[in-house]
TORMI-517709 format. One line per field, with one value per residue: residue number from 0; residue in one letter; chain; y, z, x of N, C-alpha, C, O in turn. Coordinates in nm, 3 decimals. Atoms other than C-alpha are relative to their C-alpha. Last residue first. Layout:
BEGIN
resi	[NUM/...];
resn	[A/...];
chain	[A/...];
n_y	[Y/...];
n_z	[Z/...];
n_x	[X/...];
ca_y	[Y/...];
ca_z	[Z/...];
ca_x	[X/...];
c_y	[Y/...];
c_z	[Z/...];
c_x	[X/...];
o_y	[Y/...];
o_z	[Z/...];
o_x	[X/...];
END
This chain:
BEGIN
resi	[205/204/203/202/201/200/199/198/197/196/195/194/193/192/191/190/189/188/187/186/185/184/183/182/181/180/179/178/177/176/175/174/173/172/171/170/169/168/167/166/165/164/163/162/161/160/159/158/157/156/155/154/153/152/151/150/149/148/147/146/145/144/143/142/141/140/139/138/137/136/135/134/133/132/131/130/129/128/127/126/125/124/123/122/121/120/119/118/117/116/115/114/113/112/111/110/109/108/107/106/105/104/103/102/101/100/99/98/97/96/95/94/93/92/91/90/89/88/87/86/85/84/83/82/81/80/79/78/77/76/75/74/73/72/71/70/69/68/67/66/65/64/63/62/61/60/59/58/57/56/55/54/53/52/51/50/49/48/47/46/45/44/43/42/41/40/39/38/37/36/35/34/33/32/31/30/29/28/27/26/25/24/23/22/21/20/19/18/17/16/15/14/13/12/11/10/9/8/7/6/5/4/3/2/1/0];
resn	[V/A/A/Q/R/G/A/E/A/R/A/R/F/S/W/H/S/P/S/C/A/T/C/T/G/V/D/H/L/T/I/G/L/G/A/C/A/A/A/V/G/A/A/V/D/L/A/P/T/G/W/G/T/T/A/R/V/S/D/G/Y/R/E/A/V/E/H/L/E/P/G/V/F/E/Y/C/R/A/R/I/C/P/G/L/S/A/R/V/P/P/H/G/L/A/A/M/A/A/A/T/A/E/I/V/G/G/A/L/G/R/W/G/A/H/A/V/G/V/A/G/P/A/T/L/V/V/P/A/C/D/A/T/H/V/A/L/V/A/G/P/V/V/T/V/A/A/D/A/E/A/G/A/H/E/G/P/E/T/V/V/V/V/D/T/G/H/V/Q/R/L/W/T/W/P/A/D/A/V/A/R/R/R/S/A/L/L/A/V/D/G/G/V/A/L/D/G/H/R/H/D/T/F/L/H/T/M];
chain	[A/A/A/A/A/A/A/A/A/A/A/A/A/A/A/A/A/A/A/A/A/A/A/A/A/A/A/A/A/A/A/A/A/A/A/A/A/A/A/A/A/A/A/A/A/A/A/A/A/A/A/A/A/A/A/A/A/A/A/A/A/A/A/A/A/A/A/A/A/A/A/A/A/A/A/A/A/A/A/A/A/A/A/A/A/A/A/A/A/A/A/A/A/A/A/A/A/A/A/A/A/A/A/A/A/A/A/A/A/A/A/A/A/A/A/A/A/A/A/A/A/A/A/A/A/A/A/A/A/A/A/A/A/A/A/A/A/A/A/A/A/A/A/A/A/A/A/A/A/A/A/A/A/A/A/A/A/A/A/A/A/A/A/A/A/A/A/A/A/A/A/A/A/A/A/A/A/A/A/A/A/A/A/A/A/A/A/A/A/A/A/A/A/A/A/A/A/A/A/A/A/A/A/A/A/A];
n_y	[0.111/-0.015/0.108/0.010/0.018/0.026/0.189/0.106/0.086/0.093/-0.144/-0.122/-0.019/-0.079/-0.011/0.101/0.145/0.081/0.076/-0.122/-0.045/0.120/-0.013/0.040/-0.144/-0.095/-0.038/-0.105/-0.007/-0.101/0.016/-0.032/0.119/0.101/-0.034/0.024/0.097/0.019/-0.022/0.155/0.061/-0.036/-0.032/0.142/-0.009/0.088/0.102/0.090/0.119/-0.090/-0.125/-0.113/-0.002/-0.104/-0.080/-0.092/0.053/-0.004/-0.098/-0.104/-0.047/0.146/0.094/-0.095/0.017/0.146/0.032/-0.129/0.105/0.070/0.099/-0.050/0.084/-0.076/0.123/0.039/-0.135/-0.122/-0.061/-0.092/0.007/-0.115/-0.046/-0.016/-0.055/0.002/-0.141/-0.151/-0.115/-0.129/-0.121/0.011/0.064/0.109/0.005/0.035/0.180/0.115/0.025/0.022/0.165/0.100/-0.025/0.137/0.067/0.140/-0.016/-0.082/0.087/0.148/-0.048/-0.091/-0.090/-0.080/-0.069/-0.066/-0.008/-0.118/0.025/0.146/0.084/0.042/0.068/-0.022/0.082/-0.016/0.138/-0.017/-0.007/-0.125/-0.174/-0.123/-0.050/-0.057/-0.075/-0.013/-0.081/-0.008/0.033/-0.048/0.135/0.017/0.127/-0.063/0.095/-0.050/-0.128/-0.041/-0.151/-0.004/-0.032/-0.179/-0.146/0.028/-0.006/-0.086/0.007/0.074/0.058/0.044/0.139/0.015/0.071/-0.004/0.053/-0.099/-0.048/-0.106/-0.039/0.079/-0.085/-0.020/-0.081/0.019/0.117/0.074/0.135/-0.018/-0.158/0.064/-0.021/-0.093/-0.023/0.050/-0.005/-0.118/0.060/0.060/0.108/-0.019/0.042/0.118/0.080/0.146/-0.011/-0.007/0.132/0.058/0.058/-0.094/0.005/-0.106/-0.098/-0.004/-0.166/-0.013];
n_z	[0.019/-0.100/-0.076/-0.069/-0.129/-0.043/-0.045/0.075/0.062/0.121/0.036/0.003/0.086/-0.098/0.067/-0.074/-0.024/0.142/0.033/0.038/0.097/0.173/0.041/0.131/-0.019/0.117/0.118/0.148/0.194/0.009/0.090/-0.049/-0.011/-0.081/-0.109/-0.074/-0.029/-0.126/-0.145/-0.019/-0.040/-0.159/-0.099/0.028/-0.057/-0.078/0.049/-0.063/-0.047/-0.128/0.070/0.054/0.134/0.115/-0.001/0.085/0.154/0.057/0.128/-0.076/-0.042/-0.022/-0.171/-0.089/-0.025/-0.024/-0.157/-0.095/0.019/-0.134/0.008/-0.047/-0.071/-0.030/-0.064/0.137/0.114/0.000/-0.132/0.054/0.011/0.084/0.056/0.119/0.112/0.082/0.132/-0.127/0.089/0.001/-0.009/-0.103/0.061/-0.005/-0.182/-0.010/0.028/-0.072/-0.054/0.078/-0.014/-0.143/-0.029/0.023/-0.077/-0.029/-0.083/-0.068/-0.031/-0.057/-0.155/0.047/-0.092/0.134/0.030/0.072/0.067/0.122/0.129/0.040/0.017/-0.179/-0.002/-0.131/0.002/-0.172/-0.039/-0.069/-0.211/-0.104/0.082/-0.066/0.164/0.126/0.082/-0.022/0.132/0.119/0.099/0.107/0.060/-0.099/0.019/-0.163/-0.010/-0.072/0.000/-0.137/-0.002/-0.118/0.041/0.171/-0.042/-0.109/0.091/0.090/0.082/-0.004/0.113/-0.028/0.023/-0.010/-0.085/-0.135/-0.136/-0.103/0.030/-0.073/0.087/-0.033/0.067/-0.071/-0.063/0.040/-0.077/0.046/-0.124/-0.090/-0.048/-0.021/-0.090/-0.077/-0.002/-0.088/-0.189/-0.056/0.011/-0.068/0.057/0.134/0.165/0.016/0.009/-0.057/-0.097/0.114/-0.023/0.064/0.129/0.089/0.208/0.067/0.085/0.111/0.100/0.103];
n_x	[-0.048/-0.152/0.029/-0.150/-0.020/-0.117/0.011/-0.123/0.063/0.009/-0.050/0.086/0.106/0.102/0.125/0.073/-0.061/-0.001/-0.159/-0.117/0.129/-0.023/0.123/0.001/0.084/-0.080/0.118/-0.105/0.010/-0.092/-0.159/-0.090/-0.094/0.119/-0.043/-0.095/-0.015/0.109/-0.030/-0.098/0.087/0.044/-0.105/0.007/-0.106/-0.075/-0.100/-0.069/0.115/0.069/0.141/-0.147/-0.093/0.090/-0.107/0.139/-0.032/-0.149/0.007/0.048/-0.109/-0.066/0.093/0.014/-0.190/0.029/0.039/-0.137/-0.121/0.025/0.110/0.093/0.036/0.140/0.091/0.004/-0.001/0.106/0.016/0.046/0.150/0.049/-0.027/0.120/-0.008/0.111/-0.081/-0.042/-0.018/0.051/-0.072/-0.063/-0.048/0.065/-0.018/-0.125/-0.059/0.079/-0.098/-0.123/-0.002/0.003/-0.117/-0.142/-0.116/0.040/0.141/-0.034/-0.054/0.051/0.079/0.113/0.088/0.054/0.120/0.017/0.166/0.054/0.092/0.060/-0.070/-0.043/-0.144/-0.017/-0.046/-0.015/-0.045/-0.168/0.013/0.049/0.024/0.091/-0.042/0.137/0.055/0.132/0.043/0.170/-0.005/-0.097/-0.099/-0.162/-0.100/-0.137/-0.125/-0.109/-0.049/-0.006/0.053/0.191/0.143/-0.017/0.096/0.141/0.143/0.038/-0.023/-0.075/-0.092/-0.113/-0.045/-0.137/-0.064/-0.094/0.051/0.047/0.085/0.058/0.110/0.123/0.060/0.124/0.071/0.219/0.054/0.041/-0.037/0.011/-0.075/-0.139/-0.022/-0.024/-0.101/-0.127/0.025/-0.070/-0.182/-0.019/-0.095/-0.062/0.088/0.059/0.128/-0.008/0.077/0.103/0.020/-0.144/-0.019/0.056/-0.085/0.117/-0.036/0.094/-0.027/0.134];
ca_y	[-1.336/-1.064/-1.031/-0.790/-0.836/-0.718/-0.715/-0.303/-0.096/0.164/0.346/0.046/-0.202/-0.087/-0.253/-0.094/0.049/0.352/0.402/0.683/0.368/0.106/0.385/0.269/0.377/0.076/0.000/-0.147/-0.290/-0.418/-0.651/-0.632/-0.780/-0.488/-0.282/-0.492/-0.463/-0.102/-0.106/-0.336/-0.034/0.242/0.138/0.036/0.408/0.422/0.736/1.007/1.244/1.593/1.565/1.363/1.160/1.196/0.941/0.692/0.434/0.585/0.585/0.263/-0.093/-0.347/-0.098/0.135/-0.174/-0.200/0.166/0.203/-0.130/0.083/0.347/0.555/0.465/0.695/0.496/0.765/0.996/0.686/0.441/0.162/-0.103/-0.138/-0.372/-0.398/-0.582/-0.714/-0.790/-1.009/-1.297/-1.580/-1.886/-2.219/-2.343/-2.215/-1.883/-1.883/-1.965/-1.698/-1.462/-1.550/-1.529/-1.169/-1.031/-1.221/-1.031/-1.018/-0.630/-0.662/-0.910/-0.740/-0.397/-0.591/-0.796/-1.046/-1.182/-1.412/-1.573/-1.644/-1.874/-2.006/-1.633/-1.453/-1.292/-1.107/-1.025/-0.819/-0.761/-0.480/-0.431/-0.252/-0.475/-0.802/-1.165/-1.375/-1.584/-1.841/-2.049/-2.296/-2.345/-2.379/-2.499/-2.296/-2.211/-1.925/-1.886/-1.623/-1.565/-1.890/-2.079/-2.308/-2.313/-2.391/-2.595/-2.752/-2.606/-2.716/-2.864/-2.852/-2.502/-2.425/-2.289/-1.924/-1.808/-1.518/-1.379/-1.186/-1.450/-1.535/-1.853/-1.912/-1.988/-2.166/-2.208/-2.489/-2.336/-2.082/-1.778/-1.493/-1.568/-1.902/-1.699/-1.572/-1.882/-2.050/-1.750/-1.764/-2.185/-2.094/-1.820/-1.622/-1.752/-1.620/-1.283/-1.242/-0.988/-0.895/-0.896/-0.528/-0.472/-0.478/-0.794/-0.697/-0.960/-1.189/-1.303/-1.609];
ca_z	[1.283/1.261/0.872/0.628/0.431/0.072/-0.029/-0.043/0.011/0.043/0.399/0.527/0.397/0.466/0.291/0.458/0.327/0.218/0.579/0.657/0.708/0.816/1.096/1.276/1.683/1.717/2.043/2.316/2.594/2.961/3.087/3.414/3.268/3.308/3.166/2.847/2.781/2.839/2.598/2.332/2.376/2.367/2.018/1.825/1.973/1.764/1.621/1.609/1.375/1.375/1.019/1.171/1.372/1.708/2.036/2.235/2.326/2.652/2.717/2.951/2.845/2.840/2.851/2.563/2.303/2.344/2.342/2.013/1.850/1.959/1.661/1.514/1.431/1.182/1.215/1.063/1.348/1.575/1.436/1.161/1.291/1.267/1.568/1.883/2.098/2.484/2.763/3.101/2.916/3.174/3.136/3.267/2.945/3.110/3.198/2.792/2.726/2.961/2.778/2.452/2.656/2.793/2.383/2.271/2.499/2.323/2.302/2.149/1.874/1.788/1.776/1.566/1.781/1.580/1.850/1.880/2.181/2.253/2.522/2.686/2.898/2.829/2.505/2.384/1.992/1.945/1.549/1.539/1.327/0.985/0.702/0.956/0.903/1.185/1.248/1.482/1.337/1.560/1.648/2.011/2.118/2.405/2.192/2.189/1.873/1.858/1.616/1.555/1.264/1.214/0.893/0.995/1.378/1.422/1.209/1.446/1.743/2.012/1.915/2.142/1.966/2.089/2.047/2.072/1.769/1.466/1.222/1.105/0.913/1.080/1.029/1.212/0.966/0.911/0.902/0.698/0.870/0.635/0.324/0.358/0.379/0.067/-0.099/0.086/-0.035/-0.404/-0.417/-0.311/-0.538/-0.311/-0.073/0.271/0.222/0.273/0.056/-0.041/0.253/0.153/0.160/0.540/0.753/1.181/1.315/1.616/1.798/2.088];
ca_x	[-0.248/-0.404/-0.595/-0.646/-0.970/-1.050/-1.447/-1.396/-1.705/-1.519/-1.534/-1.761/-1.599/-1.266/-0.952/-0.582/-0.294/-0.478/-0.550/-0.834/-1.183/-0.901/-0.826/-0.479/-0.440/-0.175/-0.359/-0.143/-0.369/-0.300/-0.511/-0.748/-1.005/-1.255/-0.948/-0.976/-1.308/-1.348/-1.071/-1.243/-1.508/-1.346/-1.195/-1.551/-1.602/-1.967/-2.052/-2.299/-2.349/-2.090/-1.929/-1.556/-1.792/-1.931/-1.864/-2.079/-1.804/-1.705/-2.085/-2.054/-1.913/-2.216/-2.536/-2.309/-2.280/-2.700/-2.739/-2.548/-2.738/-3.099/-3.016/-2.728/-2.329/-2.136/-1.802/-1.540/-1.429/-1.485/-1.265/-1.246/-1.015/-0.617/-0.492/-0.573/-0.325/-0.389/-0.123/-0.230/-0.472/-0.517/-0.311/-0.456/-0.644/-0.954/-0.765/-0.718/-1.102/-1.240/-1.007/-1.162/-1.482/-1.409/-1.318/-1.622/-1.852/-2.208/-2.197/-1.836/-1.934/-2.193/-2.029/-1.727/-1.474/-1.273/-1.067/-0.713/-0.593/-0.235/-0.058/0.251/0.311/-0.007/-0.129/-0.478/-0.468/-0.784/-0.915/-1.106/-1.395/-1.316/-1.228/-1.113/-0.994/-0.921/-0.632/-0.424/-0.140/-0.040/0.374/0.380/0.052/-0.078/-0.410/-0.709/-0.922/-1.245/-1.496/-1.676/-1.740/-1.546/-1.310/-0.959/-1.061/-0.738/-0.473/-0.177/-0.302/-0.485/-0.666/-0.956/-1.254/-1.428/-1.800/-1.855/-2.077/-2.021/-1.996/-1.703/-1.579/-1.264/-0.879/-0.662/-0.345/-0.175/0.235/0.424/0.329/0.314/0.435/0.247/-0.063/-0.013/0.006/-0.267/-0.488/-0.315/-0.415/-0.785/-0.839/-1.091/-1.353/-1.159/-1.023/-0.637/-0.560/-0.214/0.060/0.176/-0.192/-0.187/-0.085/-0.143/0.134/0.171/0.476/0.404];
c_y	[-0.035/-0.153/0.035/-0.096/0.005/-0.027/-0.017/-0.114/-0.129/-0.081/-0.004/0.115/0.081/-0.011/0.050/-0.016/-0.099/-0.154/-0.014/-0.062/0.149/0.133/-0.075/0.018/-0.060/0.145/0.033/-0.003/0.089/0.077/0.098/-0.031/-0.013/-0.112/-0.112/0.065/-0.061/-0.160/0.002/0.075/-0.159/-0.132/-0.038/-0.038/-0.173/0.028/-0.081/-0.105/-0.104/-0.122/-0.043/0.129/0.110/0.015/0.096/0.117/0.063/-0.035/0.039/0.107/0.185/0.152/-0.098/-0.039/0.144/-0.026/-0.141/-0.040/0.074/-0.041/-0.071/-0.148/0.019/-0.155/0.062/-0.105/-0.071/0.098/0.111/0.056/0.166/-0.026/0.092/0.048/0.051/0.063/-0.066/0.127/0.103/0.120/0.129/0.131/0.039/-0.116/-0.143/-0.014/-0.002/-0.141/-0.082/-0.010/-0.059/-0.154/-0.109/0.065/-0.082/-0.025/-0.131/0.023/0.013/-0.104/-0.101/0.111/0.133/0.055/0.032/0.097/0.137/-0.039/0.121/0.032/-0.118/-0.091/0.035/-0.111/-0.026/-0.134/0.001/-0.136/-0.041/-0.056/0.097/0.117/0.135/0.125/0.056/0.091/0.089/0.133/0.025/-0.010/0.079/-0.103/0.043/-0.189/0.042/-0.095/0.012/0.133/0.014/0.070/0.014/-0.016/0.083/0.108/-0.090/0.025/0.056/-0.065/-0.115/-0.052/0.048/-0.149/-0.064/-0.116/-0.031/-0.040/0.153/0.012/0.072/0.077/0.032/0.100/-0.016/0.111/-0.037/-0.130/-0.157/-0.044/0.055/0.127/-0.092/0.005/0.101/0.063/-0.062/0.027/0.147/-0.019/-0.058/-0.116/0.072/0.022/-0.150/-0.031/-0.112/-0.043/-0.067/-0.142/-0.025/-0.042/0.155/0.004/0.053/0.134/-0.020/0.149];
c_z	[0.110/0.007/0.158/0.152/0.029/0.142/0.094/0.033/-0.060/-0.057/-0.183/-0.063/0.018/-0.102/0.160/-0.072/0.055/-0.009/-0.143/-0.084/-0.093/-0.074/-0.136/-0.019/-0.194/-0.047/-0.135/-0.131/-0.062/-0.179/-0.042/-0.119/0.053/0.010/0.097/0.187/0.069/0.045/0.082/0.129/0.041/0.037/0.153/0.147/-0.008/0.041/0.088/-0.046/0.088/0.048/0.111/-0.039/-0.050/-0.107/-0.137/-0.044/-0.080/-0.172/-0.044/-0.193/0.018/0.063/0.043/0.149/0.136/0.040/0.078/0.139/0.103/0.003/0.147/0.036/0.110/0.056/0.057/-0.008/-0.121/-0.089/-0.005/0.133/-0.040/-0.017/-0.088/-0.096/-0.086/-0.146/-0.169/-0.099/0.095/-0.070/-0.044/0.000/0.126/0.010/-0.010/0.151/0.036/-0.046/0.086/0.135/-0.071/-0.082/0.157/0.051/-0.038/0.070/0.014/0.137/0.209/0.095/0.055/0.117/-0.148/0.097/-0.079/0.020/-0.116/-0.023/-0.058/0.001/-0.053/-0.043/0.172/-0.003/0.171/0.001/0.163/0.033/0.029/0.132/0.139/-0.138/0.047/-0.027/0.036/-0.052/0.057/0.008/-0.101/-0.155/-0.101/-0.083/0.103/0.004/0.105/0.004/0.082/-0.035/0.148/-0.008/0.048/-0.069/-0.152/-0.054/-0.018/-0.125/-0.153/-0.053/0.091/-0.090/0.110/-0.016/-0.063/0.019/0.095/0.155/0.092/0.033/0.164/-0.048/-0.002/-0.029/0.082/0.052/-0.001/0.110/-0.105/0.112/0.139/0.020/0.068/0.183/0.099/-0.106/0.062/0.128/-0.011/0.011/0.146/-0.036/-0.065/-0.135/-0.039/0.025/0.017/0.052/-0.074/-0.015/-0.085/-0.151/-0.048/-0.130/-0.065/-0.098/-0.044/-0.047];
c_x	[0.162/-0.007/0.110/-0.027/0.192/0.015/0.124/-0.021/0.055/-0.058/-0.012/0.049/-0.089/-0.112/-0.093/-0.154/-0.105/0.052/0.006/0.123/0.099/-0.053/0.000/-0.138/-0.031/-0.077/0.102/-0.121/0.104/0.025/0.015/0.142/0.128/0.092/-0.093/0.033/0.067/0.051/-0.025/0.129/0.074/-0.019/-0.013/0.150/0.035/0.170/-0.018/0.063/0.059/-0.096/-0.090/-0.153/0.076/0.073/-0.114/0.117/-0.150/-0.022/0.103/-0.019/-0.030/0.125/0.128/-0.048/0.004/0.190/0.067/-0.002/0.053/0.199/0.025/-0.075/-0.118/-0.098/-0.121/-0.126/-0.075/-0.049/-0.067/-0.078/-0.048/-0.227/-0.098/0.068/-0.099/0.089/-0.133/0.032/0.116/0.068/-0.093/0.120/0.134/0.130/-0.065/0.010/0.129/0.084/-0.023/0.115/0.074/-0.028/-0.008/0.133/0.078/0.125/-0.040/-0.141/0.075/0.077/-0.025/-0.119/-0.073/-0.129/-0.061/-0.176/-0.039/-0.147/-0.070/-0.182/-0.067/0.125/-0.001/0.137/0.022/0.094/0.136/0.039/0.099/-0.028/0.014/0.002/-0.089/-0.010/-0.141/-0.048/-0.099/-0.007/-0.155/0.009/0.141/0.067/0.117/0.080/0.084/0.130/0.089/0.130/-0.038/-0.036/-0.128/-0.150/-0.022/-0.076/-0.128/-0.087/0.038/0.110/0.125/0.100/0.144/0.019/0.186/0.005/0.118/-0.047/-0.069/-0.122/-0.056/-0.090/-0.188/-0.104/-0.165/-0.034/-0.162/0.005/-0.004/0.062/-0.006/0.102/0.134/-0.005/0.044/0.141/0.120/0.023/0.064/0.148/0.037/0.065/0.061/-0.090/-0.052/-0.117/-0.054/-0.134/-0.121/-0.026/0.133/-0.045/-0.150/0.031/-0.109/0.018/-0.167/0.019];
o_y	[-0.142/-0.235/0.104/-0.115/-0.033/0.068/-0.067/-0.124/-0.215/-0.085/0.092/0.191/0.111/0.038/0.050/0.090/-0.214/-0.240/-0.091/-0.002/0.199/0.162/-0.060/-0.038/-0.171/0.240/0.133/-0.089/0.198/0.070/0.182/-0.066/-0.117/-0.147/-0.182/-0.002/-0.137/-0.190/-0.012/0.004/-0.244/-0.165/-0.128/-0.118/-0.237/0.104/-0.042/-0.145/-0.142/-0.124/-0.066/0.250/0.207/0.088/0.108/0.157/0.023/-0.005/0.125/0.079/0.235/0.186/-0.168/0.008/0.093/-0.085/-0.157/-0.087/0.027/0.000/-0.025/-0.257/0.020/-0.254/0.062/-0.138/0.011/0.107/0.185/0.000/0.262/-0.109/0.139/0.142/-0.031/0.099/-0.174/0.244/0.129/0.166/0.169/0.154/-0.029/-0.215/-0.195/-0.054/-0.118/-0.239/-0.130/-0.084/-0.175/-0.235/-0.220/-0.029/-0.166/-0.140/-0.143/0.040/-0.070/-0.180/-0.129/0.139/0.229/-0.014/0.060/0.027/0.255/-0.148/0.229/-0.056/-0.140/-0.148/0.117/-0.175/0.052/-0.242/0.085/-0.218/-0.059/0.011/0.161/0.152/0.135/0.207/-0.020/0.175/0.024/0.203/0.028/-0.124/0.120/-0.196/0.152/-0.298/0.147/0.006/0.124/0.146/-0.049/0.162/0.028/-0.120/0.164/0.226/-0.120/-0.063/0.096/-0.161/-0.062/-0.153/0.159/-0.218/-0.061/-0.158/0.054/0.028/0.212/-0.004/0.018/0.198/-0.069/0.191/-0.079/0.129/0.039/-0.194/-0.199/-0.003/0.105/0.160/-0.105/0.096/0.086/-0.010/-0.005/0.054/0.134/-0.021/0.018/-0.223/0.143/0.129/-0.189/-0.122/-0.200/-0.024/-0.174/-0.189/-0.051/-0.154/0.175/0.090/-0.032/0.224/-0.125/0.250];
o_z	[0.101/-0.014/0.161/0.216/-0.034/0.196/0.205/0.156/-0.138/-0.180/-0.242/-0.098/-0.065/-0.214/0.280/-0.107/0.090/-0.092/-0.185/-0.162/-0.198/-0.185/-0.237/0.067/-0.152/-0.075/-0.129/-0.175/-0.027/-0.263/-0.017/-0.095/0.059/0.128/0.188/0.269/0.162/0.154/0.171/0.208/0.127/0.148/0.218/0.240/0.097/-0.039/0.197/-0.162/0.075/0.167/0.060/-0.015/0.015/-0.101/-0.155/0.037/-0.166/-0.265/-0.131/-0.313/0.010/0.181/0.144/0.257/0.210/0.131/0.195/0.208/0.209/0.094/0.231/-0.017/0.230/-0.016/0.175/-0.118/-0.207/-0.132/-0.101/0.205/-0.035/-0.079/-0.031/-0.073/-0.155/-0.117/-0.216/-0.067/0.211/-0.017/-0.160/0.080/0.120/0.083/0.101/0.191/0.061/0.014/0.150/0.138/-0.100/-0.024/0.167/0.062/0.030/0.113/0.051/0.259/0.292/0.180/0.169/0.233/-0.191/0.142/-0.156/0.105/-0.091/-0.052/0.002/0.033/-0.009/-0.152/0.257/-0.103/0.215/-0.031/0.178/0.102/-0.059/0.234/0.162/-0.189/0.122/0.023/0.030/0.000/0.021/0.102/-0.222/-0.185/-0.217/-0.042/0.153/-0.008/0.140/0.009/0.095/-0.138/0.226/-0.072/0.003/-0.131/-0.190/-0.072/-0.113/-0.211/-0.220/0.004/0.149/-0.150/0.140/0.045/-0.177/0.134/0.103/0.234/0.092/-0.069/0.273/-0.061/-0.025/0.051/0.018/0.168/-0.054/0.156/-0.152/0.183/0.178/0.126/0.183/0.257/0.176/-0.081/0.118/0.189/0.016/0.116/0.239/0.025/-0.122/-0.179/-0.155/0.107/-0.067/0.173/-0.032/-0.120/-0.203/-0.176/-0.021/-0.170/-0.136/-0.073/-0.048/0.024];
o_x	[0.221/-0.097/0.212/-0.131/0.290/-0.042/0.100/-0.024/0.014/-0.063/-0.062/-0.041/-0.175/-0.127/-0.064/-0.207/-0.081/0.024/-0.079/0.197/0.061/-0.007/0.069/-0.206/-0.063/-0.003/0.174/-0.196/0.149/0.114/-0.071/0.258/0.193/0.095/-0.051/0.095/0.039/0.098/0.060/0.191/0.051/0.024/0.040/0.154/0.037/0.225/-0.060/0.053/0.175/-0.129/-0.200/-0.149/0.115/0.172/-0.235/0.201/-0.228/0.051/0.094/-0.023/0.082/0.133/0.115/-0.014/0.088/0.249/0.101/0.088/0.094/0.271/0.103/-0.055/-0.092/-0.107/-0.154/-0.170/-0.108/-0.163/-0.087/-0.162/0.029/-0.294/-0.197/0.144/-0.158/0.202/-0.170/0.056/0.085/0.169/-0.093/0.210/0.236/0.130/-0.054/0.119/0.163/0.128/0.071/0.213/0.044/0.043/0.045/0.212/0.136/0.130/-0.157/-0.134/0.110/0.031/0.011/-0.092/-0.010/-0.221/0.031/-0.230/-0.011/-0.197/-0.063/-0.263/-0.180/0.133/-0.037/0.168/0.107/0.043/0.225/-0.020/0.184/-0.017/0.117/0.109/-0.187/0.067/-0.238/0.025/-0.197/0.032/-0.177/0.045/0.146/0.136/0.144/0.025/0.138/0.199/0.138/0.196/-0.109/0.014/-0.242/-0.175/-0.107/-0.047/-0.200/-0.076/-0.057/0.163/0.220/0.062/0.189/-0.063/0.231/0.022/0.207/-0.113/-0.177/-0.189/-0.076/-0.069/-0.254/-0.125/-0.249/0.001/-0.244/0.099/-0.110/0.154/0.100/0.155/0.174/0.031/0.139/0.237/0.214/0.127/0.184/0.212/0.064/0.054/-0.021/-0.132/-0.066/-0.130/-0.073/-0.136/-0.167/0.017/0.157/-0.091/-0.269/0.109/-0.162/0.098/-0.231/0.012];
END
């Protein structure tokens, strides 16, 4: 099972643009039917039993044990997380709502139900705490689930949410080894960021 976090070199993979151009860009990344999702910042997980199954489903994660199946989630600032086990893979789209709701745990549970609990995870490019000003009861909601490690401060001294810390806490709670690429979408000139630049483009975890 291999995975890739795309960037500007792969083109804008946002759902809803030119259909032919999007299909061409997808083929260049992985030339097989994609399971892509209409993400709603929830915790629903689809189980893919054949390549391309559930394409366009309203969900925020997908898992499979099928060789050749391509799973994708699209992000600008939310966290793309790939969970792997021998013989299985899962992808999850984790913004603050998904984190608070337990989307990573739900993805891991779906893989375990297939007989392949995840043992490793990769966190791709997402907005980092230094750039993610975040105040209000929602911050407390995430902290209630994962502890105060998710509370942080921006580079300009205001309260922030550390999404990466939330992902790390979720993985630690599941006994999963996490690799974090460490890229901040708000800081990176090679990635789209809605929060920092109001960009409509999306990268993908594939």
